[in-house]
C-alpha positions as CSV (number, residue, x, y, z in Angstrom):
1,M,44.5,-3.8,115.5
2,D,48.3,-3.8,115.6
3,F,50.3,-6.0,113.3
4,D,53.9,-6.5,114.4
5,L,56.5,-7.2,111.7
6,E,58.8,-9.9,113.0
7,P,61.2,-10.5,110.1
8,P,62.1,-13.2,109.0
9,T,59.5,-15.0,111.2
10,G,56.3,-13.4,110.0
11,V,53.4,-11.0,110.9
12,G,50.8,-11.9,113.5
13,P,49.6,-15.5,112.9
14,L,51.2,-15.7,109.5
15,R,54.5,-17.5,109.8
16,I,57.1,-17.8,107.0
17,G,57.4,-21.5,106.0
18,M,53.9,-22.5,107.0
19,T,51.9,-24.5,104.4
20,R,49.7,-22.7,101.9
21,H,46.7,-24.2,103.6
22,A,47.7,-23.0,107.1
23,A,48.7,-19.6,105.7
24,G,45.2,-19.3,104.1
25,T,43.6,-20.2,107.4
26,A,45.7,-17.7,109.3
27,L,45.0,-15.0,106.7
28,D,41.3,-15.7,107.0
29,S,41.5,-15.2,110.8
30,L,42.6,-11.6,110.2
31,R,39.4,-10.7,108.4
32,D,36.9,-8.5,110.1
33,R,33.8,-10.7,109.9
34,S,31.5,-7.7,110.3
35,A,32.9,-5.9,107.2
36,I,34.2,-8.5,104.7
37,S,35.6,-6.8,101.6
38,E,34.3,-7.7,98.1
39,S,38.0,-7.3,97.1
40,D,39.2,-10.2,99.2
41,A,40.8,-13.1,97.4
42,P,40.8,-16.0,99.9
43,G,44.2,-17.6,100.2
44,R,45.8,-14.6,98.5
45,H,44.9,-11.3,100.2
46,I,42.3,-9.6,102.4
47,F,41.3,-6.0,103.0
48,R,40.4,-4.9,106.5
49,P,37.9,-2.0,107.0
50,S,40.8,0.4,107.6
51,G,41.9,-0.3,104.0
52,L,44.9,-2.3,105.2
53,M,45.6,-5.0,102.6
54,I,47.4,-8.2,103.8
55,G,48.7,-10.4,101.0
56,I,50.5,-13.7,101.1
57,H,53.0,-15.1,98.6
58,C,53.4,-18.9,98.5
59,T,55.7,-21.0,96.3
60,R,55.9,-24.8,96.3
61,D,53.0,-24.9,98.8
62,L,54.9,-22.8,101.5
63,L,54.5,-19.2,102.6
64,E,57.5,-17.3,101.5
65,A,56.5,-13.7,102.1
66,I,53.8,-11.5,103.6
67,E,52.8,-8.1,102.2
68,P,50.9,-5.6,104.3
69,G,49.7,-2.6,102.2
70,R,49.1,0.9,103.6
71,Q,45.7,1.5,105.1
72,W,43.4,4.5,104.6
73,F,42.3,4.8,108.3
74,P,44.6,4.5,111.4
75,T,42.4,1.8,113.1
76,D,45.1,-0.8,112.0
77,R,48.8,-0.3,112.4
78,V,51.8,-2.2,111.0
79,L,54.6,-1.9,113.5
80,F,58.4,-2.5,113.4
81,H,59.9,-2.2,116.8
82,G,57.0,-0.1,117.9
83,V,57.0,2.3,115.0
84,D,54.1,2.5,112.6
85,V,55.7,2.0,109.2
86,F,52.8,3.6,107.3
87,A,52.2,6.6,109.6
88,L,55.7,8.0,109.4
89,S,57.4,9.4,106.3
90,A,59.5,7.0,104.3
91,R,62.6,8.9,105.3
92,E,61.7,8.5,109.1
93,V,61.0,4.8,108.7
94,V,64.4,4.3,106.9
95,R,66.1,6.2,109.7
96,H,64.4,4.1,112.4
97,V,65.2,0.8,110.6
98,D,68.8,1.9,110.2
99,G,69.0,2.1,114.0
100,F,68.5,-1.7,114.1
101,T,70.1,-3.0,111.0
102,S,71.5,-1.9,107.6
103,I,69.0,-0.7,105.1
104,E,69.8,0.3,101.5
105,K,68.1,1.7,98.5
106,D,66.9,-1.0,96.2
107,P,69.4,-1.0,93.2
108,D,66.5,-1.4,90.8
109,D,64.1,1.1,92.3
110,D,65.4,4.2,94.2
111,A,62.0,4.7,95.9
112,S,62.2,1.4,97.6
113,F,64.5,0.1,100.4
114,V,65.7,-3.3,101.5
115,A,67.0,-4.4,104.9
116,P,68.8,-7.5,103.7
117,D,69.8,-8.9,107.1
118,L,66.1,-8.8,108.2
119,L,64.7,-10.0,104.8
120,L,62.5,-6.9,104.9
121,S,61.7,-4.5,102.1
122,F,59.7,-1.3,101.9
123,W,58.0,-0.1,98.6
124,R,56.4,3.1,97.4
125,P,55.5,4.0,93.8
126,F,58.0,6.9,93.6
127,A,60.4,9.0,95.8
128,A,58.9,12.2,97.1
129,D,60.2,12.5,100.6
130,D,59.7,16.2,100.9
131,E,56.1,16.4,99.7
132,P,53.7,15.3,102.5
133,E,50.8,16.2,100.3
134,G,52.1,13.7,97.7
135,D,51.1,10.9,100.0
136,Q,52.1,8.0,97.8
137,G,55.7,9.0,97.6
138,Y,56.0,10.5,101.1
139,H,54.9,7.2,102.8
140,F,55.7,3.7,102.1
141,S,52.8,1.8,100.4
142,S,53.8,-1.7,101.4
143,V,56.3,-3.7,103.4
144,L,57.3,-7.2,102.8
145,P,59.0,-9.6,105.3
146,A,60.2,-12.8,103.5
147,R,62.0,-16.1,103.8
148,P,65.8,-16.3,103.7
149,G,66.9,-16.1,100.0
150,Y,63.7,-14.5,98.8
151,Y,65.7,-11.5,97.5
152,D,68.6,-13.5,96.1
153,S,69.8,-13.1,92.6
154,P,70.4,-16.4,90.7
155,A,74.1,-16.2,91.6
156,Q,73.3,-15.6,95.3
157,A,70.8,-18.5,95.3
158,A,73.4,-20.8,93.8
159,E,75.9,-19.7,96.4
160,R,73.3,-20.2,99.2
161,L,72.6,-23.7,97.9
162,Q,76.3,-24.5,97.8
163,Q,76.8,-23.3,101.3
164,S,74.0,-25.4,102.7
165,S,75.3,-28.6,101.0
C-alpha cells in the first residue's frame, strides 16, 4: 500500500486537525485485518505486516502530527512527490525534498532534517550517509508531517499567536 505524505494536510485518511476520535478511527482503517500486530496501541499507533509503523500525536483532542516509521519489507511505501522516503538514502531524500522546498539540518540533531515550510521532519538515529550496510543511519527511520507551529520554539509560538490576533 502507498502512503502519500501531504504536508501539512496529512497522510492518507489521517488529517491534521481532525479530532482524536476521528484520528483513531482513521488509524484503525489502516490496519491489515488479516495480520493485526500485538504491538498495536489503538488510538496511538499500528504496525502493518510490512513492519511500517504509523503513529499519531494528539494534543487537546486534535491530531497534530502523524509519524510513519520505516518498514522492514517493501510492500508498503511512504511517498513524498512520488519518492519513497524510506527506500532511498537519507542524502537522496534530502536532495529530493530540497528540489521542492528548503530543508535544513535540525539544529539539535545533525542526523535529522526539517523542511519548515512544509512542516515536515525526517529522523534517523545517527548520521551515516556513506555506509549502506549501516542501515539505521543510511536511511531515515521516520518522517513526521505536523500542524503549523508544531516545531515552534516558545518565542516563535508567542510571535505566531501575536500575528493571529
